[in-house]
ROSE-4610 file (N, C-alpha, C; in Angstrom, 1 decimal, always signed):
// ROSE-4610
residu = [M/M/M/G/G/G/V/V/V/K/K/K/I/I/I/L/L/L/A/A/A/F/F/F/L/L/L/T/T/T/I/I/I/A/A/A/A/A/A/L/L/L/L/L/L/S/S/S/A/A/A/G/G/G/P/P/P/A/A/A/W/W/W/A/A/A/S/S/S/T/T/T/Q/Q/Q/S/S/S/A/A/A/K/K/K/K/K/K/A/A/A/V/V/V/S/S/S/S/S/S/K/K/K/S/S/S/K/K/K/S/S/S/K/K/K/S/S/S/K/K/K/A/A/A/K/K/K/H/H/H/K/K/K/K/K/K/A/A/A/S/S/S/M/M/M/K/K/K/K/K/K/G/G/G/S/S/S/W/W/W/R/R/R/T/T/T/R/R/R/G/G/G/Q/Q/Q/K/K/K/Q/Q/Q/I/I/I/A/A/A/D/D/D/D/D/D/R/R/R/T/T/T/R/R/R/E/E/E/I/I/I/Q/Q/Q/A/A/A/A/A/A/L/L/L/V/V/V/K/K/K/E/E/E/G/G/G/Y/Y/Y/L/L/L/T/T/T/G/G/G/E/E/E/P/P/P/T/T/T/G/G/G/V/V/V/M/M/M/D/D/D/D/D/D/R/R/R/T/T/T/K/K/K/A/A/A/A/A/A/L/L/L/T/T/T/K/K/K/L/L/L/Q/Q/Q/S/S/S/D/D/D/N/N/N/G/G/G/W/W/W/Q/Q/Q/T/T/T/K/K/K/I/I/I/V/V/V/P/P/P/D/D/D/S/S/S/R/R/R/A/A/A/L/L/L/I/I/I/K/K/K/L/L/L/G/G/G/L/L/L/G/G/G/P/P/P/D/D/D/Q/Q/Q/S/S/S/N/N/N/I/I/I/I/I/I/N/N/N/A/A/A/D/D/D/S/S/S/A/A/A/A/A/A/L/L/L/A/A/A/Q/Q/Q/P/P/P/V/V/V/S/S/S/G/G/G/A/A/A/G/G/G/N/N/N/Q/Q/Q]
num = [1/1/1/2/2/2/3/3/3/4/4/4/5/5/5/6/6/6/7/7/7/8/8/8/9/9/9/10/10/10/11/11/11/12/12/12/13/13/13/14/14/14/15/15/15/16/16/16/17/17/17/18/18/18/19/19/19/20/20/20/21/21/21/22/22/22/23/23/23/24/24/24/25/25/25/26/26/26/27/27/27/28/28/28/29/29/29/30/30/30/31/31/31/32/32/32/33/33/33/34/34/34/35/35/35/36/36/36/37/37/37/38/38/38/39/39/39/40/40/40/41/41/41/42/42/42/43/43/43/44/44/44/45/45/45/46/46/46/47/47/47/48/48/48/49/49/49/50/50/50/51/51/51/52/52/52/53/53/53/54/54/54/55/55/55/56/56/56/57/57/57/58/58/58/59/59/59/60/60/60/61/61/61/62/62/62/63/63/63/64/64/64/65/65/65/66/66/66/67/67/67/68/68/68/69/69/69/70/70/70/71/71/71/72/72/72/73/73/73/74/74/74/75/75/75/76/76/76/77/77/77/78/78/78/79/79/79/80/80/80/81/81/81/82/82/82/83/83/83/84/84/84/85/85/85/86/86/86/87/87/87/88/88/88/89/89/89/90/90/90/91/91/91/92/92/92/93/93/93/94/94/94/95/95/95/96/96/96/97/97/97/98/98/98/99/99/99/100/100/100/101/101/101/102/102/102/103/103/103/104/104/104/105/105/105/106/106/106/107/107/107/108/108/108/109/109/109/110/110/110/111/111/111/112/112/112/113/113/113/114/114/114/115/115/115/116/116/116/117/117/117/118/118/118/119/119/119/120/120/120/121/121/121/122/122/122/123/123/123/124/124/124/125/125/125/126/126/126/127/127/127/128/128/128/129/129/129/130/130/130/131/131/131/132/132/132/133/133/133/134/134/134/135/135/135/136/136/136/137/137/137/138/138/138/139/139/139/140/140/140/141/141/141/142/142/142/143/143/143/144/144/144/145/145/145]
x = [+25.4/+24.7/+24.6/+24.0/+23.6/+24.0/+25.7/+27.1/+27.8/+27.5/+28.0/+27.6/+26.2/+25.2/+25.5/+25.3/+25.5/+27.3/+28.1/+29.8/+29.9/+28.8/+29.1/+28.4/+27.2/+26.2/+27.7/+28.1/+28.7/+30.0/+30.7/+31.8/+31.3/+30.2/+29.1/+29.1/+28.3/+28.0/+29.3/+30.3/+31.5/+32.4/+32.3/+32.5/+32.3/+31.1/+30.3/+30.1/+30.4/+30.4/+32.0/+33.1/+34.2/+34.2/+34.0/+33.8/+33.5/+32.6/+31.6/+32.4/+33.0/+34.0/+35.2/+35.9/+36.9/+36.9/+35.6/+35.4/+35.0/+34.4/+34.2/+35.5/+36.5/+38.1/+38.6/+38.6/+39.2/+38.8/+37.3/+36.9/+37.4/+37.0/+37.4/+39.2/+40.1/+41.6/+41.9/+40.2/+40.7/+40.3/+39.3/+39.1/+40.2/+40.8/+41.7/+42.7/+43.1/+44.1/+44.3/+42.9/+42.9/+42.9/+42.2/+42.3/+43.9/+44.7/+46.3/+46.7/+46.4/+46.6/+46.7/+45.0/+45.0/+45.8/+45.9/+46.6/+48.2/+48.7/+50.0/+49.9/+49.0/+49.2/+49.4/+48.3/+47.9/+49.2/+50.0/+51.4/+52.4/+52.1/+53.3/+52.6/+51.7/+51.4/+51.5/+51.7/+52.1/+53.6/+54.1/+55.5/+56.4/+55.9/+56.6/+56.9/+55.1/+55.3/+56.3/+56.8/+57.4/+58.2/+58.0/+58.4/+57.8/+56.9/+56.0/+55.8/+55.3/+54.9/+55.7/+56.7/+58.1/+58.2/+57.1/+57.0/+55.9/+55.1/+53.8/+54.6/+53.7/+53.5/+54.6/+54.7/+55.6/+57.0/+57.1/+59.0/+60.4/+59.8/+60.4/+60.1/+60.5/+59.9/+59.9/+58.4/+58.3/+59.4/+59.9/+60.9/+60.8/+59.3/+58.7/+58.6/+58.5/+58.3/+59.6/+60.4/+61.9/+62.5/+62.4/+62.4/+61.9/+60.6/+60.0/+60.8/+61.4/+62.0/+63.3/+63.8/+65.3/+64.9/+64.1/+64.3/+64.3/+63.0/+63.0/+64.3/+65.2/+66.2/+67.0/+67.3/+68.1/+67.7/+66.1/+65.8/+66.5/+66.4/+66.5/+67.9/+68.5/+70.3/+70.5/+70.0/+70.3/+71.1/+71.0/+71.1/+71.6/+72.8/+73.0/+72.9/+73.0/+72.8/+71.6/+71.0/+70.0/+69.1/+67.9/+66.7/+67.3/+67.6/+67.6/+66.3/+65.5/+64.7/+65.0/+66.6/+67.0/+67.2/+66.6/+66.7/+68.3/+69.0/+70.7/+71.0/+72.2/+73.0/+73.4/+73.6/+73.3/+71.9/+71.3/+69.5/+69.7/+69.9/+69.4/+70.3/+71.8/+72.3/+71.4/+71.4/+70.3/+69.4/+68.4/+67.2/+67.5/+68.8/+69.7/+69.4/+70.5/+71.1/+69.5/+69.1/+67.4/+67.2/+66.8/+66.1/+67.1/+68.2/+69.3/+68.7/+68.7/+68.8/+67.7/+66.6/+65.5/+65.3/+66.3/+66.3/+65.2/+65.0/+64.3/+64.9/+64.3/+65.3/+65.9/+67.3/+67.5/+67.8/+67.1/+67.1/+66.2/+65.1/+64.3/+64.0/+64.6/+64.2/+63.2/+62.8/+62.7/+61.4/+61.7/+60.3/+59.4/+57.9/+57.3/+57.0/+57.8/+57.6/+58.8/+59.8/+60.8/+60.0/+59.1/+58.5/+57.8/+57.0/+55.8/+56.7/+58.1/+58.8/+59.1/+59.3/+60.0/+58.6/+57.7/+56.7/+56.0/+56.4/+55.9/+55.0/+53.9/+53.2/+51.7/+51.0/+49.6/+49.0/+47.9/+47.1/+45.9/+46.3/+45.4/+44.3/+44.1/+44.0/+42.5/+41.7/+40.1/+39.9/+40.8/+40.1/+38.9/+38.1/+36.7/+37.3/+37.6/+38.1/+39.3/+40.3/+41.3/+42.0/+40.7/+40.9/+41.1/+40.8/+40.9/+41.3/+42.0/+42.8/+43.9/+44.6/+46.4/+47.3/+47.3/+48.0/+49.7/+50.3/+51.9/+52.6/+53.5/+53.7/+55.0/+55.6/+56.7/+57.4/+58.9/+59.9/+60.7/+61.0/+61.5/+63.1/+64.4/+65.0/+65.9/+65.8/+66.3/+67.3/+67.6/+69.0/+69.9/+69.7/+70.9/+71.5/+71.1/+71.7/+73.2]
y = [+85.1/+86.2/+85.5/+84.9/+83.9/+83.6/+82.9/+82.4/+83.4/+84.6/+85.7/+86.5/+86.5/+86.7/+86.1/+84.7/+83.4/+83.7/+83.8/+84.0/+85.3/+86.4/+88.0/+87.6/+86.8/+86.4/+85.9/+84.7/+83.6/+84.8/+85.3/+86.3/+87.0/+88.1/+88.9/+88.5/+86.7/+86.1/+85.4/+85.8/+84.9/+86.4/+87.7/+88.9/+89.1/+89.1/+89.7/+88.6/+87.4/+86.8/+86.6/+86.9/+87.0/+87.9/+89.2/+89.4/+88.6/+88.6/+87.6/+86.2/+85.2/+84.4/+84.6/+85.7/+86.2/+86.4/+87.5/+87.6/+86.7/+85.3/+84.0/+83.5/+83.6/+82.9/+83.4/+85.0/+85.6/+85.6/+85.4/+84.6/+83.7/+83.0/+81.4/+81.5/+82.4/+82.5/+83.2/+84.3/+84.6/+84.3/+83.2/+82.0/+80.6/+80.5/+79.6/+80.4/+81.3/+82.0/+82.1/+82.0/+82.3/+80.9/+79.8/+78.1/+77.9/+78.6/+78.0/+78.9/+80.5/+80.9/+80.1/+80.0/+79.1/+77.5/+77.2/+75.8/+75.4/+76.8/+77.4/+77.5/+78.7/+78.7/+77.6/+77.2/+75.5/+75.1/+74.6/+73.6/+74.2/+75.7/+76.7/+76.2/+76.5/+76.3/+74.6/+73.5/+72.4/+72.0/+73.0/+72.8/+73.2/+74.2/+74.8/+73.7/+73.2/+71.9/+70.3/+70.5/+69.5/+68.8/+67.8/+66.6/+66.3/+67.8/+67.3/+66.2/+65.2/+64.0/+63.4/+63.3/+63.0/+63.2/+64.2/+64.5/+63.9/+62.8/+62.1/+60.5/+60.4/+58.7/+58.4/+57.4/+56.9/+57.2/+58.1/+59.0/+57.7/+57.1/+55.8/+54.8/+53.8/+52.3/+52.6/+52.5/+53.0/+52.5/+52.6/+51.9/+50.7/+50.1/+49.6/+48.2/+48.2/+47.9/+47.7/+48.6/+48.1/+46.8/+46.9/+45.9/+44.7/+44.4/+43.1/+42.8/+43.2/+42.8/+42.6/+43.0/+42.6/+41.3/+41.4/+39.8/+39.3/+38.8/+38.1/+37.7/+39.0/+38.6/+37.8/+38.1/+37.4/+36.1/+35.8/+34.2/+33.5/+33.8/+33.7/+33.5/+34.1/+33.9/+35.0/+35.9/+36.9/+38.2/+38.3/+39.4/+38.8/+39.4/+39.1/+40.2/+40.4/+40.7/+40.9/+42.3/+42.8/+43.5/+43.1/+44.3/+46.0/+46.9/+48.2/+49.0/+48.8/+49.8/+50.0/+50.6/+51.3/+51.0/+51.6/+50.3/+50.8/+50.6/+51.0/+49.9/+50.6/+49.5/+48.3/+47.8/+46.2/+45.7/+46.2/+45.4/+46.1/+46.9/+46.7/+46.1/+45.8/+44.4/+43.2/+43.1/+41.7/+41.7/+42.7/+42.5/+42.2/+42.8/+42.6/+41.2/+40.7/+39.1/+38.0/+38.8/+37.7/+38.0/+39.1/+39.5/+38.8/+38.7/+38.1/+36.8/+36.2/+34.6/+33.8/+34.6/+34.4/+35.4/+35.6/+35.9/+37.6/+38.2/+39.0/+40.3/+41.5/+42.3/+43.1/+43.7/+44.3/+45.7/+46.6/+48.1/+48.8/+48.3/+48.6/+47.4/+48.3/+47.1/+47.8/+47.4/+45.5/+45.5/+44.6/+44.1/+43.3/+43.6/+42.9/+41.3/+40.8/+39.5/+38.8/+39.9/+39.1/+39.5/+40.3/+40.6/+39.6/+38.9/+37.7/+36.7/+36.4/+35.3/+35.1/+36.4/+36.7/+36.1/+36.1/+36.3/+37.2/+38.5/+39.7/+40.3/+39.8/+40.1/+40.8/+40.7/+41.4/+40.6/+41.1/+40.5/+39.5/+38.4/+37.2/+36.5/+37.3/+36.4/+36.9/+38.0/+37.9/+37.1/+36.6/+36.2/+35.1/+35.8/+34.5/+32.9/+33.1/+31.8/+31.5/+31.3/+30.8/+29.7/+28.5/+27.0/+27.4/+28.4/+28.2/+29.3/+30.0/+31.2/+30.9/+31.7/+31.3/+32.3/+32.1/+32.6/+32.2/+33.2/+32.8/+32.3/+31.3/+30.9/+31.1/+31.7/+32.1/+30.6/+30.8/+29.6/+29.8/+28.8/+28.7/+28.3/+28.8/+28.9/+28.6/+29.5/+30.1/+30.9/+31.6/+32.2/+31.0/+29.8/+28.7/+28.4/+28.7/+27.2/+27.4]
z = [-23.3/-22.4/-21.0/-20.9/-19.4/-18.7/-19.6/-18.9/-17.7/-18.8/-18.2/-16.8/-17.1/-15.7/-14.9/-15.1/-14.0/-12.9/-14.2/-13.2/-12.7/-12.8/-12.4/-10.8/-10.9/-9.9/-8.6/-9.2/-8.6/-7.5/-8.6/-8.5/-7.1/-7.3/-6.6/-4.9/-5.4/-4.1/-3.2/-3.6/-3.0/-2.6/-3.1/-2.6/-1.5/-1.4/-0.3/+0.9/+0.4/+1.7/+2.4/+1.4/+1.9/+3.3/+3.0/+5.2/+6.1/+5.4/+7.0/+7.1/+6.3/+6.0/+7.2/+6.3/+7.5/+9.1/+8.6/+10.2/+11.2/+11.1/+11.5/+11.2/+10.5/+10.8/+12.0/+11.6/+12.7/+14.2/+14.0/+15.3/+16.2/+15.2/+15.6/+15.8/+15.4/+15.7/+17.1/+17.5/+18.8/+19.8/+20.0/+20.6/+20.9/+19.8/+19.4/+20.5/+20.0/+20.7/+22.3/+23.0/+24.4/+24.8/+23.7/+25.0/+24.8/+24.0/+23.9/+25.1/+25.4/+26.2/+27.8/+27.8/+29.1/+29.2/+28.2/+28.0/+28.6/+27.6/+28.5/+29.6/+30.7/+31.9/+32.7/+32.5/+32.8/+32.9/+31.8/+32.0/+32.5/+32.6/+33.0/+34.8/+34.9/+36.6/+36.6/+36.0/+36.0/+36.2/+35.2/+35.6/+36.4/+36.7/+38.3/+39.3/+39.3/+40.3/+40.0/+39.0/+38.1/+39.4/+39.7/+40.7/+42.0/+42.2/+43.6/+43.7/+42.8/+43.0/+43.2/+43.5/+44.1/+46.1/+46.2/+47.7/+48.0/+47.3/+48.2/+48.5/+49.1/+49.1/+50.6/+51.2/+52.4/+51.8/+53.3/+52.3/+53.5/+54.1/+55.2/+55.3/+56.1/+56.4/+58.1/+58.3/+59.9/+60.4/+61.8/+63.1/+63.1/+63.8/+64.2/+63.3/+62.3/+60.9/+60.3/+60.0/+59.9/+61.0/+62.5/+63.5/+63.2/+62.4/+62.2/+60.6/+59.9/+58.7/+59.0/+60.2/+60.8/+61.7/+62.6/+62.9/+61.9/+60.9/+59.6/+59.2/+58.8/+58.6/+58.9/+60.7/+61.6/+61.6/+61.9/+61.7/+60.5/+59.3/+58.0/+57.6/+58.7/+58.3/+57.1/+57.0/+55.8/+56.8/+58.0/+59.1/+60.3/+61.0/+62.3/+63.1/+64.1/+65.3/+65.3/+66.7/+67.6/+66.3/+66.6/+65.1/+65.4/+64.9/+65.6/+65.5/+64.3/+63.8/+62.9/+62.8/+61.6/+60.2/+58.9/+57.9/+57.3/+57.4/+57.7/+56.2/+56.2/+54.7/+55.3/+56.4/+57.0/+56.1/+56.4/+56.5/+55.3/+54.4/+52.8/+51.9/+52.6/+51.9/+52.1/+53.1/+53.5/+52.8/+52.7/+51.9/+50.3/+49.9/+48.8/+48.1/+49.1/+49.0/+48.8/+49.8/+49.7/+48.1/+47.6/+46.6/+45.4/+45.5/+44.2/+44.9/+46.1/+45.6/+45.0/+45.2/+44.9/+43.7/+42.6/+41.5/+41.0/+42.2/+41.7/+41.5/+41.5/+41.3/+42.6/+42.5/+43.7/+44.0/+43.1/+43.3/+44.0/+44.4/+45.5/+46.1/+47.4/+48.6/+49.5/+50.4/+50.5/+49.3/+48.1/+47.4/+47.7/+47.6/+48.5/+48.1/+47.2/+47.0/+48.6/+48.6/+49.6/+51.2/+51.5/+52.6/+52.6/+51.3/+51.5/+52.1/+51.6/+51.7/+53.1/+54.0/+55.2/+56.5/+56.0/+56.2/+56.8/+56.3/+56.6/+55.5/+54.8/+53.5/+54.5/+53.5/+54.1/+54.7/+56.0/+56.7/+56.0/+56.4/+55.3/+56.5/+57.3/+58.7/+58.4/+57.3/+58.0/+56.2/+55.2/+54.3/+54.3/+53.6/+53.7/+52.7/+51.5/+51.4/+51.2/+52.6/+52.8/+52.2/+52.5/+52.1/+50.2/+49.8/+48.0/+47.6/+48.3/+47.7/+47.6/+47.0/+46.3/+47.2/+47.9/+49.5/+48.8/+49.2/+49.0/+50.6/+50.4/+52.0/+51.7/+53.0/+53.5/+53.6/+52.9/+53.0/+54.1/+54.8/+56.4/+55.7/+56.1/+56.1/+54.5/+54.0/+52.8/+52.8/+53.7/+53.9/+53.8/+54.7/+55.5/+54.4/+53.2/+52.1/+51.9]
């Protein structure tokens, strides 16, 4: 008889806890659905701006920088004529040839290595340990081969 009473009390305890457990679960679902709707709203907002990352950063090379690049390309024999300051197809073709001759990628011009090779890399005049720093030096006459 003691086993029957114990079983009855266990069932009664589970039944009485059932509605409280169910309300806890429904509260968790409500909170979860609110956070999901917030994240969906954020996602929708972000997807509306899809591609906006493309509008940041430098759009084109400045005319004076293009003139410097063209002058260096003329000096190295990759380009003929006077520097115009316009990044035209001739300039891009010369940069592509320079990069190809050195075994570098040719899809993005100018490549930073090409600028360094032309002597147009970053300003290194204020380097503290210039005698021991590993600095790239431009190679002159590379286009005249």
